[in-house]
Structures are given as structure tokens and as C-alpha cells.
C-alpha positions in Angstrom: -1.2 16.5 -41.8 2.2 15.0 -42.7 5.2 16.2 -40.8 8.1 17.5 -42.9 11.1 15.1 -43.0 13.3 17.7 -41.3 11.0 17.9 -38.3 10.3 14.1 -38.2 13.9 13.1 -37.8 15.1 16.0 -35.6 17.7 14.6 -33.1 16.7 14.5 -29.5 20.2 14.0 -28.1 23.3 16.2 -28.5 25.3 13.1 -29.6 23.0 12.7 -32.6 23.4 16.2 -33.9 25.5 16.4 -37.1 28.3 18.9 -37.1 29.2 21.7 -34.7 31.9 19.6 -33.1 33.5 22.7 -31.7 30.4 23.0 -29.4 29.2 19.4 -29.1 32.3 17.2 -28.8 32.3 15.1 -25.6 34.8 17.2 -23.8 33.5 20.6 -24.8 32.4 23.0 -22.1 29.1 23.7 -23.9 28.0 20.1 -24.1 29.1 19.2 -20.6 27.3 22.1 -19.1 24.1 21.3 -21.0 24.2 17.6 -20.0 24.7 18.6 -16.4 21.4 20.5 -16.6 23.0 24.0 -16.4 21.0 26.7 -18.3 22.2 30.1 -19.2 21.0 32.9 -21.5 22.5 32.2 -24.9 22.6 33.5 -28.4 23.1 31.1 -31.2 24.7 32.8 -34.2 25.0 31.1 -37.6 23.4 30.4 -41.0 20.1 28.6 -41.5 19.8 24.9 -41.3 22.9 24.1 -39.1 21.2 22.9 -35.9 20.4 26.0 -33.8 16.7 25.1 -33.3 17.5 21.4 -32.7 20.1 22.2 -30.0 17.8 24.7 -28.3 15.1 22.0 -28.1 17.6 19.5 -26.6 18.7 22.2 -24.1 15.1 22.7 -23.0 14.7 19.0 -22.5 17.9 18.6 -20.5 17.0 21.5 -18.1 13.5 20.3 -17.5 12.1 23.8 -18.3 8.9 24.5 -20.1 9.8 25.4 -23.7 8.2 28.3 -25.6 9.0 29.3 -29.1 8.7 32.6 -30.8 9.9 33.9 -34.2 11.1 37.5 -34.4 9.5 38.0 -37.8 6.0 37.5 -36.4 6.1 38.2 -32.7 4.9 41.3 -30.9 5.5 42.7 -27.4 2.2 41.2 -26.3 3.4 37.7 -27.4 6.5 38.1 -25.1 4.3 39.4 -22.2 2.0 36.4 -22.6 4.9 34.1 -22.0 6.2 36.1 -19.1 2.7 35.8 -17.5 3.2 32.0 -17.4 6.0 32.3 -14.8 5.2 30.3 -11.7 2.1 28.8 -13.2 1.2 25.1 -13.6 3.8 23.4 -15.8 6.5 26.1 -15.4 7.6 25.2 -11.8 11.2 24.4 -13.2 11.3 27.7 -15.1 10.7 28.8 -18.6 13.0 28.4 -21.6 12.2 30.8 -24.4 13.6 30.0 -27.8 13.4 33.2 -29.8 14.3 32.6 -33.5 15.5 35.5 -35.7 15.8 37.9 -32.7 17.3 40.6 -34.9 13.8 41.4 -36.2 12.6 42.5 -32.8 12.9 46.2 -32.1 14.7 47.7 -29.1 11.5 48.0 -27.0 10.6 44.4 -27.7 14.1 43.1 -26.8 14.1 45.2 -23.7 10.9 43.7 -22.5 12.9 40.6 -21.7 15.6 42.2 -19.6 14.1 41.9 -16.2 13.0 38.2 -16.5 16.3 37.0 -18.0 18.2 39.0 -15.4 16.4 37.3 -12.4 16.5 33.9 -14.1 12.7 33.3 -14.2 13.1 33.0 -18.0 16.1 31.5 -19.7 16.6 32.9 -23.2 18.0 31.2 -26.1 18.0 33.5 -29.1 19.1 32.6 -32.6 20.1 34.9 -35.4 21.6 34.6 -38.9 23.1 38.1 -38.6 26.1 39.2 -36.6 24.7 39.5 -33.0 27.1 42.3 -32.1 25.4 44.5 -34.7 21.9 43.0 -34.7 21.1 42.7 -31.0 21.1 45.4 -28.4 23.9 45.6 -25.9 21.6 45.2 -22.9 20.6 41.7 -24.2 24.1 40.8 -25.3 25.6 41.6 -21.8 23.2 39.0 -20.3 23.9 36.3 -22.8 26.8 34.1 -24.0 27.2 34.0 -27.8 27.9 30.7 -29.5 28.7 30.5 -33.2 27.2 27.7 -35.3 29.2 27.1 -38.4 28.0 25.8 -41.8 28.0 22.1 -42.1 30.6 20.4 -44.2 29.9 17.7 -46.8 30.7 14.9 -44.3 28.2 16.3 -41.8 25.5 16.5 -44.5 26.3 13.0 -45.6 25.9 11.7 -42.1 22.5 13.5 -41.8 21.3 12.0 -45.1 22.3 8.5 -44.1 20.5 8.9 -40.7 17.4 10.3 -42.4 17.2 7.4 -44.9 17.7 4.8 -42.2 14.9 6.3 -40.1 12.6 6.8 -43.1 13.1 3.2 -44.1 12.4 1.8 -40.7 9.2 3.9 -40.2 7.8 3.2 -43.6 9.0 -0.4 -44.0 10.7 0.3 -47.3 14.2 0.2 -48.6 15.9 3.2 -50.1 18.7 2.8 -52.7 20.7 6.0 -53.3 23.8 5.7 -55.4 27.1 7.2 -54.3 27.1 10.0 -56.9 23.6 11.1 -55.7 24.7 11.0 -52.1 27.7 13.2 -53.0 25.6 15.6 -55.0 23.3 16.1 -52.1 26.2 16.4 -49.6 27.9 19.1 -51.6 24.9 20.7 -53.2 23.0 22.3 -50.3 25.5 24.8 -49.1 26.0 23.4 -45.6 22.3 23.7 -44.9 20.9 20.5 -43.4 17.3 21.6 -43.6 17.7 22.4 -47.3 19.2 19.0 -47.8 16.3 17.2 -45.9 13.8 19.1 -48.1 15.6 18.0 -51.2 15.7 14.4 -49.9 12.0 14.5 -49.1 11.2 15.5 -52.6 13.4 12.8 -54.0 11.8 10.1 -51.8 8.4 11.3 -53.1 9.5 11.1 -56.7 11.6 7.9 -56.6 10.5 4.8 -58.5 9.5 1.9 -56.3 11.0 -1.3 -57.5 10.2 -4.3 -55.4 9.6 -2.2 -52.3 12.8 -0.3 -52.9 13.0 3.5 -53.7 15.6 4.3 -56.3 17.4 7.7 -56.1 19.9 8.5 -58.9 22.4 11.2 -59.3 20.4 12.7 -62.2 17.5 13.2 -59.8 19.7 14.7 -57.1 21.1 17.2 -59.5 17.7 18.4 -60.4 16.8 19.4 -56.8 20.2 20.9 -55.9 20.5 23.4 -58.8 21.9 26.8 -57.5 21.3 25.7 -54.0 24.8 25.4 -52.7 25.8 29.0 -52.7 25.0 31.2 -49.7 24.9 34.9 -50.7 22.5 37.4 -49.3 23.7 40.7 -50.8 23.7 42.5 -47.4 24.8 40.2 -44.5 27.9 38.5 -43.3 28.1 35.9 -46.1 28.1 38.8 -48.6 31.0 40.6 -46.9 32.9 37.3 -46.1 33.0 36.4 -49.8 34.1 39.8 -50.9 36.7 39.8 -48.2 37.9 36.4 -49.3 38.1 37.6 -52.9 40.2 40.6 -51.9 42.5 38.7 -49.6 43.1 36.0 -52.2 44.1 38.7 -54.8 46.3 40.4 -52.2 47.9 37.1 -51.5 48.5 36.5 -55.3 46.4 33.3 -55.4 44.6 33.6 -58.7 42.8 30.3 -58.3 41.2 31.1 -55.0 40.3 34.5 -56.3 38.5 33.0 -59.2 36.7 30.6 -56.9 35.3 33.4 -54.8 34.4 35.5 -57.8 32.4 32.5 -59.2 30.5 32.2 -55.9 29.8 35.9 -55.8 28.5 36.0 -59.4 26.5 32.8 -58.9 24.8 34.6 -56.0 23.9 37.6 -58.2 26.6 39.7 -56.7 27.8 41.4 -60.0 27.6 45.0 -58.7 29.5 44.1 -55.5 32.2 42.3 -57.5 32.7 45.3 -59.8 32.9 47.7 -56.9 35.4 45.6 -55.0 37.7 44.8 -57.9 38.1 48.6 -58.7 39.0 49.2 -55.0 41.5 46.3 -55.1 43.2 47.8 -58.2 43.9 51.0 -56.2 44.5 49.5 -52.7 46.5 46.4 -53.3 48.2 46.8 -56.7 48.5 50.6 -56.6 51.6 52.2 -57.9 53.4 48.8 -58.5 51.3 48.6 -61.7 49.2 51.8 -62.0 47.8 50.7 -65.4 45.8 48.1 -63.6 43.3 50.7 -62.5 42.3 51.6 -66.1 42.4 48.0 -67.3 40.1 46.9 -64.4 37.8 49.8 -64.9 37.5 48.8 -68.6 36.8 45.2 -67.6 34.1 46.3 -65.1 32.5 48.6 -67.6 32.2 45.7 -70.1 30.8 43.4 -67.4 28.1 46.0 -66.5 27.2 46.6 -70.1 26.9 42.9 -71.0 25.5 41.4 -67.8 25.7 37.8 -66.8 26.6 35.2 -67.9 29.1 37.1 -70.3 30.2 39.4 -67.5 32.1 36.5 -65.9 34.7 36.7 -68.7 35.9 40.3 -68.3 35.8 40.0 -64.6 37.9 36.9 -64.7 40.3 38.9 -66.8 40.5 41.5 -64.1 40.8 39.0 -61.3 43.7 37.1 -62.9 45.5 40.4 -63.8 45.2 41.7 -60.2 46.2 38.5 -58.6 49.3 38.0 -60.7 50.3 41.7 -60.7 53.1 43.1 -58.4 51.6 44.5 -55.2 52.0 47.8 -53.4 49.9 49.6 -50.8 52.2 52.6 -50.5 49.5 55.0 -51.8 47.0 53.8 -49.1 49.6 54.1 -46.4 50.5 57.6 -47.5 47.0 59.0 -47.6 46.1 57.4 -44.3 49.1 59.2 -42.7 48.0 62.5 -44.3 44.5 61.9 -42.9 45.9 61.3 -39.5 47.6 64.7 -39.4 44.4 66.4 -40.7 42.1 64.7 -38.2 44.4 65.5 -35.3 44.8 69.1 -36.3 48.5 68.7 -36.8 49.0 71.4 -39.4 49.2 75.1 -39.8 48.3 77.7 -42.4 49.0 77.2 -46.1 52.4 78.8 -47.0 51.6 82.3 -48.4 53.3 81.7 -51.8 50.9 78.8 -52.5 47.7 80.7 -51.9 45.4 81.9 -54.6 46.4 85.5 -55.5 42.8 86.3 -56.5 41.3 85.4 -53.1 40.0 88.2 -50.9 42.8 87.7 -48.4 45.5 88.1 -51.0 44.0 90.4 -53.6 46.1 93.4 -52.7 49.2 91.7 -51.2 50.7 90.3 -54.3 52.2 87.5 -52.2 52.2 85.1 -55.2 55.4 86.7 -56.4 57.2 84.5 -54.0 56.0 81.4 -55.8 58.5 79.8 -58.1 57.1 78.2 -61.3 58.6 74.7 -61.7 58.1 74.6 -65.5 60.7 77.4 -65.9 63.4 75.1 -64.6 65.3 72.1 -66.0 63.3 68.8 -65.5 60.3 71.0 -64.4 61.4 71.0 -60.8 62.7 73.5 -58.3 63.3 73.4 -54.6 60.6 75.3 -52.6 58.4 74.6 -49.5 54.9 73.2 -50.1 53.9 71.8 -46.7 52.6 74.0 -43.9 55.4 75.3 -41.6 54.7 73.0 -38.6 55.0 69.9 -40.6 57.3 71.1 -43.4 59.5 68.0 -43.1 56.8 65.4 -42.8 56.9 62.5 -45.3 53.8 60.5 -46.0 54.8 58.5 -49.1 57.6 56.0 -49.2 58.5 54.3 -52.4 57.5 50.7 -52.6 60.0 48.0 -53.4 58.5 47.1 -56.7 60.2 47.9 -60.1 57.8 50.7 -61.0 58.1 52.7 -57.8 61.9 52.1 -57.5 62.3 53.6 -61.1 60.4 56.7 -60.0 62.5 56.9 -56.9 65.7 56.8 -58.8 64.5 59.4 -61.3 63.6 61.9 -58.6 66.7 61.2 -56.5 68.8 62.1 -59.5 66.9 65.3 -60.2 66.5 66.5 -56.7 70.2 66.2 -55.9 
């Protein structure tokens, strides 16, 4: 059985791992500790194909411990107990290192079955997860582990990995590989920071390449065929999903229409139409607000068109909405005001409704005729008259403060003139 290229060229030394310089640079605490043979319970958090399994294997080698591997999608409590039963047996004299991939798929009972052995050090746990460990892993495990974040690889890291892979493949198969610069760039940028995905694409290219005088020829046209739609990470539920939506909103809030369009394109390319529609409508109210209140109805219309037409046409009305929001004046005065109101309500900082505001038809007021104290604003000039609306204990509380934008300042001037 042939070994996949990704497995065949897996680095065996930390110095050979591409990327993760924040963890693996020569002076980093992580690297120095591992090279000194120190082993701790660790959780590797990051996307797929960025070196978590590779680093775990190197750690096991450096510590001299017996390496066992489990995958959370397939493992049961009995699988964990089988490994625990190997403690102090032949071959495990230096201890056991358990690499548990996708730990987030284990339930609470399965994770807790490891507590005693990782507490006393008879088993060193290295767990990996593509989901936020502070939500996906139970606190009892987290408190016994150090979390290390593995970041997506950049194009330079991927390029280095491709060149290393080609060099090793050429040496082992006694054949030359000619990959043009454009093809190398397409692979480097086209796999979304996922080295494993890149190696799989490269393996397919090597199998399909023409052999001319014992040289395999890989062109950019070939590279583009194996990297279509592969560069965008979007999972519709996890951290990547919310990171892209957050980047979209913050770019609009920061009035950078170009960055906002970039993140919109990534979201839509990842089939995130519904998420984009929901977030844009929130942004219209939260970040543009009363500075340009018409944005709410315009964005709603754009989102309705997008939902009715679907992709790829939906990208056009949504781009309309994004550019409008990013270039519009900004105000969050409405959000601040309602949050202040919620703060009083949640803390119980209020009293009964003033009697003249109560419903005269209610059981309490049916025979009291207290509504006679209510003054009808429409009977007065400019449809306004001074009277108390807030409960007594907070009658002077102010939640809303006019924003500095032209629209809210015009409203402020209007009401200051009338209320004098």
C-alpha cells in the first residue's frame, strides 16, 4: 500500500516544521522545553493541516515516551482504558504519550476517564481540536493542560513545504520535477493555509504530470484545476464562521469598504449567504443607526433581493449594502441607549408606571378615572407638552444622547427649540 505524500514527508524535527514560528522559533519557550525532553499535558488548538499531529509526534520522540494515537470521532471509553492498562508494561517504562485528535467529539465521561492518569503523570496527554477549547473541552481537562494555538499557514510557509516535498519526492523516486513559478504560487495561495490539503493537491499533480526525459512537468493550468474553491475556510458554525462575520462587521464599522467587500466575498464563497444577510441587517441598526436611519430599509431591501435571487446574483445587492454601510456616517447612540435602559431594568432600578400613563380600561384603573391627568400632546403646538413619563425613582434618567452626526444633531436642534 502506497503511503500518502503528506505522511511520507512528515518532518521529524521541530526545525523542519513549516510555519508556527510563534511556537517553534529557536528561542521560544515551547521549543526549548520540548528539546530539553520536558513533557506536559497540552492542547493544540487550530485549523486542519497546520502541523498539530506532526508536532505531537516529534514531542513523543523527544520525550522517549510510548506514543498512542486516538481520534475522538471513533474512540470509545474502552479504547482509552486499553491505553491506560498499558501503564508500566513492557515498552512504556518511560511513560505514555497519548495523542488524542479531535478531542471535542468525546463526551464528558470519556474525557473524565483521563483525569487521574494525566494528573499523576503516568500518561501525558496531547489533545488537538479545531474548535475553541474553552468551549469544546471540559474545565477539568483544561485545568490540567496548557493550550497552544496553531495558526493557519501563510503562503510563504506553504511554498516552503511544497519545495521540501518536491525535493524529497525527487530524491526518493530518482526523477526531476519542474513546477513553474505561477503553479507554485497557485498552490501556495490556493489551499487556505492547509499544508495537508496542499500535499494532497501536489500528490495528484505529480501523478498526472507528463514525464518528459525523466522530468515531471507541472503547469499553472494544472495547479488551478486542483485548487478550485479550496482556499476558503468556512464551516458555518465554528470559529472561522464567526471570525469572518466579525471581520466583516468591524471593517464596515471602521469605514473600510474594500476590506468589507473582501470578507463578504469569503463568506459568500463559503456558502454563508444567510449569515451575511443576518449580519448586514444588524450592522445597519448597530453601527450606522440614527446617523443614516434610511440604511435600515435599504439594506433590508438588498437582503430580500439576495435571498430571492440566490447566488451568484446575490453578491450584487449584498455588495450594494456593504458599500453603503461602510461609506455611511456612523452612530451607535441607539445601542448605547437601549443597553442603559436594560441595565436599569435588570437591576430593578425602577418604580411603578406613573398613574396618568396607565391604561384606563385595566382592572386596576377601571373605576379611578386616573387617565384624566394625562395630557394629550397632539392638542398642543408642535405636538409636544411637558409631562412626566419615567417612573418616579428614575424620572430624571437620560439614556439617549444625540450623536455627533448631521442627522442626530438636526433632531437635537429641533427638540431643543421646541422644548424651551
